[in-house]
C-alpha positions as CSV (number, residue, x, y, z in Angstrom):
1,X,0.0,0.0,0.0
2,X,2.9,2.3,0.8
3,X,4.3,1.7,-2.7
4,X,1.0,2.5,-4.3
5,X,0.9,5.9,-2.6
6,X,4.5,6.6,-3.6
7,X,3.8,5.8,-7.2
8,X,0.7,8.0,-7.1
9,X,2.7,10.8,-5.6
10,X,5.4,10.6,-8.2
11,X,2.8,10.6,-11.0
12,X,1.1,13.6,-9.5
13,X,4.3,15.5,-9.2
14,X,5.7,14.8,-12.6
15,X,2.6,14.9,-14.7
16,X,2.1,13.6,-18.1
17,X,2.4,14.8,-21.7
18,X,-0.1,17.2,-23.1
19,X,-3.0,15.8,-25.2
20,X,-3.6,17.6,-28.5
21,X,-7.1,17.5,-30.0
22,X,-7.2,18.1,-33.8
23,X,-10.2,19.4,-35.7
24,X,-9.6,19.1,-39.5
25,X,-11.2,21.9,-41.4
26,X,-9.8,21.2,-44.9
27,X,-7.8,18.2,-46.0
28,X,-6.6,17.5,-49.5
29,X,-3.9,15.3,-48.2
30,X,-3.1,12.2,-50.2
31,X,-0.5,9.6,-49.8
32,X,2.8,11.0,-50.9
33,X,6.3,11.7,-49.8
34,X,7.3,14.1,-47.1
35,X,8.0,17.6,-48.5
36,X,11.7,18.3,-48.9
37,X,11.3,21.9,-47.6
38,X,8.8,24.1,-45.8
39,X,8.5,27.8,-45.2
40,X,7.4,28.3,-41.6
41,X,5.4,31.3,-40.5
42,X,4.1,31.5,-36.9
43,X,2.1,34.5,-35.7
44,X,-0.6,35.4,-33.2
45,X,-4.1,36.4,-34.0
46,X,-5.3,39.9,-33.2
47,X,-7.4,38.6,-30.3
48,X,-4.4,37.2,-28.4
49,X,-2.8,39.6,-25.9
50,X,0.8,40.3,-26.7
51,X,3.3,39.5,-24.0
52,X,6.9,38.3,-23.5
53,X,5.6,34.9,-22.7
54,X,3.8,34.8,-26.1
55,X,6.9,35.9,-28.0
56,X,9.1,33.3,-26.2
57,X,6.5,30.6,-26.8
58,X,6.3,31.4,-30.6
59,X,10.1,31.3,-30.8
60,X,10.2,28.0,-28.8
61,X,7.6,26.5,-31.1
62,X,9.5,27.6,-34.2
63,X,12.7,26.1,-32.8
64,X,10.9,22.8,-31.8
65,X,9.4,22.4,-35.3
66,X,12.7,23.2,-36.9
67,X,14.4,20.5,-34.8
68,X,11.7,17.9,-35.1
69,X,11.2,18.3,-38.9
70,X,13.7,16.2,-40.9
71,X,13.5,18.3,-44.1
72,X,14.7,21.8,-44.7
73,X,13.0,24.7,-42.8
74,X,13.1,28.0,-44.5
75,X,12.2,31.4,-43.1
76,X,8.9,32.9,-44.0
77,X,10.6,35.5,-46.2
78,X,11.5,32.8,-48.8
79,X,8.2,30.9,-49.4
80,X,8.8,30.4,-53.1
81,X,11.8,28.2,-52.5
82,X,9.8,25.8,-50.3
83,X,7.5,22.9,-51.3
84,X,4.9,23.7,-48.6
85,X,4.2,26.9,-46.7
86,X,3.2,26.3,-43.1
87,X,1.1,29.1,-41.6
88,X,0.5,28.7,-37.9
89,X,-1.7,31.2,-36.0
90,X,-1.9,31.3,-32.2
91,X,-5.7,31.7,-31.6
92,X,-5.7,31.3,-27.8
93,X,-2.9,31.4,-25.3
94,X,-2.6,31.1,-21.5
95,X,0.9,30.7,-20.3
96,X,1.8,28.6,-17.2
97,X,5.5,28.0,-16.4
98,X,6.8,24.9,-14.7
99,X,8.2,27.0,-11.8
100,X,4.9,28.8,-11.3
101,X,3.0,25.5,-11.4
102,X,5.4,23.9,-8.9
103,X,5.2,26.9,-6.5
104,X,1.5,27.7,-6.7
105,X,0.2,24.4,-7.7
106,X,-3.4,24.3,-9.1
107,X,-3.9,27.9,-7.9
108,X,-1.9,29.2,-10.9
109,X,-4.5,27.8,-13.3
110,X,-4.3,25.7,-16.4
111,X,-2.2,26.3,-19.5
112,X,-4.2,26.7,-22.7
113,X,-3.0,26.7,-26.3
114,X,-5.0,26.7,-29.6
115,X,-3.4,26.9,-33.0
116,X,-4.7,27.1,-36.5
117,X,-2.3,25.3,-38.9
118,X,-2.6,25.8,-42.6
119,X,-0.5,24.0,-45.2
120,X,-0.3,25.6,-48.6
121,X,1.3,24.0,-51.7
122,X,3.6,26.7,-53.0
123,X,3.5,25.4,-56.6
124,X,-0.2,25.5,-56.9
125,X,-1.1,27.9,-54.1
126,X,-3.7,25.3,-53.0
127,X,-4.6,24.7,-49.4
128,X,-3.4,21.1,-48.7
129,X,-4.6,21.0,-45.1
130,X,-6.1,23.2,-42.5
131,X,-6.5,22.1,-38.9
132,X,-7.2,23.5,-35.5
133,X,-5.1,22.1,-32.7
134,X,-6.2,22.6,-29.1
135,X,-4.6,21.5,-25.8
136,X,-5.7,22.4,-22.3
137,X,-4.1,21.2,-19.2
138,X,-5.9,20.0,-16.1
139,X,-5.2,19.6,-12.5
140,X,-5.1,15.8,-12.9
141,X,-2.0,16.1,-15.1
142,X,0.1,16.8,-12.1
143,X,2.2,19.8,-10.9
144,X,4.6,19.8,-13.8
145,X,2.2,18.4,-16.4
146,X,0.2,21.6,-16.8
147,X,2.9,23.7,-18.4
148,X,3.1,25.6,-21.7
149,X,6.4,24.1,-22.6
150,X,5.0,20.6,-22.6
151,X,2.1,21.8,-24.7
152,X,4.5,23.3,-27.2
153,X,6.4,20.1,-27.5
154,X,3.2,18.1,-28.1
155,X,2.0,20.7,-30.7
156,X,5.4,20.6,-32.5
157,X,5.2,16.8,-32.8
158,X,1.6,17.0,-34.1
159,X,2.4,19.7,-36.6
160,X,5.4,17.8,-37.9
161,X,3.1,14.7,-38.2
162,X,0.6,16.8,-40.3
163,X,3.4,18.1,-42.5
164,X,4.9,14.7,-43.0
165,X,1.5,13.3,-44.2
166,X,1.1,16.1,-46.7
167,X,1.6,15.6,-50.4
168,X,4.8,16.8,-52.1
169,X,3.2,18.0,-55.3
170,X,6.5,19.4,-56.6
171,X,8.0,16.2,-57.9
């Protein structure tokens, strides 16, 4: 019984990975090869309050996608050289740090992140895929589970998965 409580306490303290829900709005995705290159553009919608945390999170997401994606990631200033243009818009954002969550626990609230991801074939200017990704943390995820950084990691993996399943129409 003592071991059970110890295991439960460890799970409560460390938390778990963020769950990402995907709503597909448009999908012209067919079986194909992974695009060789993408142009990545991440921005915030007008309804999201600007803050240092938002800017840091956008930079972190950009870095995570660039690291996770196995092809070439180009800056948004050179979309004509890429196979797919990836436009990511932050539609809802509530930042919760690991330190804040550890110190204040559930009182700090839950991290929230909603992104709109649009993939556009540069050659045809056709929308290949458009999805809305949403993740919200909960108290049950543990003290360190409900953080924006874990949500960004989960979102990056989901976005790379979406990109990898898109068609490379520039063969």
